N, C-alpha and C positions, 0 to 999 in steps of 0.2 A: 153447326155452326160456332165459332168461336166468339169470346166477347168482344173482339179488337172492332169482327164484319158485323158486327149488330148494331142494325139502324133504330131499331125503336126502343134507343134506350131514352128514357127521360132524363134533360140536363135540369138542374137545380133540385132536385127530389124532394128533400128536404124543407125545399121555398112552396112543394108542390103542398103537401101534405098540410102545411102550414096555413098556406092560405085556402084549403078547401077546410077543414077545421076550423080557422077565426073569420072569414075575408066572404066565403062562396054562398053563406046562409045569403047575405044582400047582394052581394054581385056577381053570384052564379058564377058556377065552375066553367063555363066557356066563356065568361068573364063580360057577359052583353048587357050586366046590368037589368032594373028593373025598369021599363020604360020609362016616363018621366017623374019617378022616383028616388034611382038609385042608380050612380053616371055607369059607364059601360067602362072598363079597365081593358077592353079589345080595341085596337085601334083607338086607343084612347089620344088627344092632342096635350090633356091637361097634362099626362105622367111625362110628359115629353119635355114640356115647357115647364113643368116645377119639380124635375129628381130632387134639388135642393132640398123640397118639403116634405115628401115623401114617408122618411121615416116620423116627421115630425105627426104627421095625419095617421101614422099607421100605431105610433106610439098614444096618442093624444088625442087623438077623430080631429072631426074641423065640422064647426057649425056659422060658418061663412058660407054665404052663395056660393058655387062657383061654374064656372061655364066651361063645359064638356062637348068637344065638337059643335058648338054652337049653341049649345042646346044648357041653358040653367037650372041647375037643379041648387033648393035650397033645403032638400032633407037632411039635418046633423047625422052625421057619422060617429056614434061613439069610440073612443081607442079601446086598444090593450097592451093596460100600461103593463102587464104581467112579462112580455114578449123579452127576450134578451136583444140587448146588440147583434146580438150574432143571429138571431133569427128572424131578426126585423129584416138583416141583411139576404140573407135567403129569400124571403115574402118578395122584396123590391127586387131579389136578380129573375125571382121565377115570371112575376109580371110584367115585367121589361122583354122577357125572350118567348108569354107564352100568347095563343092566337095569334100570332104572325107580329106581335113587337118587335121592334126592333130598336128599342130604346141605349144599349151599352148595358154595360156591366160596372157595378158600383163597389168600392168595398169597404171594409168594416171598419177603419180610420173615419172615411168620409160620411159612413151615417153615425158614428160616434160625434164627430164635429158639429154636425147639422143638430143633432138630438140636443145638444150644447145649446145652441144660440135657443131651441125652443123649452128650454130643462122649466119644469109647472112646481 
């Protein structure tokens, strides 16, 4: 089978690898989170509604309460400040399309603009 006809290739492979390394320990490899402690990313209305905040959350974390799919979560999420803008972009694009999510594609310029707003 030629490369052009293969259907089993994962898009955003670097984003997936980074997600597994930095995010899946809490949010799980399947994006379902951890019951009432860690919010899901799979099918998460929060992701869809807060695209402009995702880069800041990934880089710097979040300590405020959030509501995901009608459930409140208050467990603080640590950031991953060592990630580059490019790596954050890849993670966002991966989670935006993984597990049945269809939340669009973000460009690195958008991520950089978002990070300037929250730069700590």
